C-alpha positions as CSV (number, residue, x, y, z in Angstrom):
1,M,29.9,-8.1,-15.1
2,R,28.8,-5.5,-12.5
3,V,25.5,-5.6,-10.8
4,A,23.9,-2.7,-8.9
5,P,23.9,-3.3,-5.2
6,V,20.7,-4.2,-3.5
7,G,19.5,-1.6,-1.1
8,G,18.0,1.3,-3.0
9,T,21.1,3.1,-4.0
10,A,19.8,3.7,-7.5
11,V,19.3,7.4,-8.5
12,Q,16.2,8.3,-10.4
13,D,16.3,11.0,-13.0
14,H,12.8,12.4,-13.0
15,V,13.2,14.3,-16.2
16,A,14.5,11.3,-18.0
17,L,11.6,9.2,-16.7
18,A,9.1,11.8,-17.8
19,E,10.7,11.8,-21.3
20,I,10.6,8.1,-21.5
21,E,6.9,8.1,-20.5
22,L,6.1,10.7,-23.2
23,C,8.0,8.7,-25.8
24,G,6.0,5.6,-24.8
25,D,2.8,7.6,-25.2
26,L,3.8,8.8,-28.6
27,I,4.8,5.3,-29.7
28,I,1.4,3.9,-28.6
29,A,-0.5,6.7,-30.4
30,A,1.5,6.2,-33.6
31,S,1.0,2.4,-33.6
32,A,-2.8,2.9,-33.1
33,A,-3.1,5.5,-35.8
34,R,-4.2,4.5,-39.3
35,E,-2.1,7.2,-40.9
36,R,0.8,9.4,-39.9
37,L,0.1,11.5,-36.8
38,S,-0.5,15.2,-37.6
39,L,1.5,17.8,-35.7
40,E,-1.6,18.7,-33.8
41,S,-2.0,15.0,-32.8
42,I,1.6,14.8,-31.7
43,D,1.2,18.0,-29.6
44,E,-1.9,16.5,-28.0
45,V,-0.2,13.3,-27.1
46,L,2.8,15.2,-25.7
47,R,0.4,17.5,-23.8
48,V,2.1,20.6,-25.3
49,A,-1.0,22.8,-24.7
50,E,-1.1,21.8,-21.0
51,E,2.6,22.7,-20.5
52,R,2.2,26.1,-22.2
53,E,-0.8,26.8,-20.0
54,R,1.2,25.9,-16.9
55,E,4.0,28.2,-18.0
56,R,1.6,31.1,-18.4
57,S,0.3,30.7,-14.9
């Protein structure tokens, strides 16, 4: 068994971490919903409109 060395040599993939956070947000929203999430609700959770607005600027 290999164990990562202590000392902060781990590399963080910021894109992967952001994707994991969005997936978590989506799972939380889906588990709190009484019915299936609509496409609009999914876009809201994933902040699609915010990203599109940022791309336009």
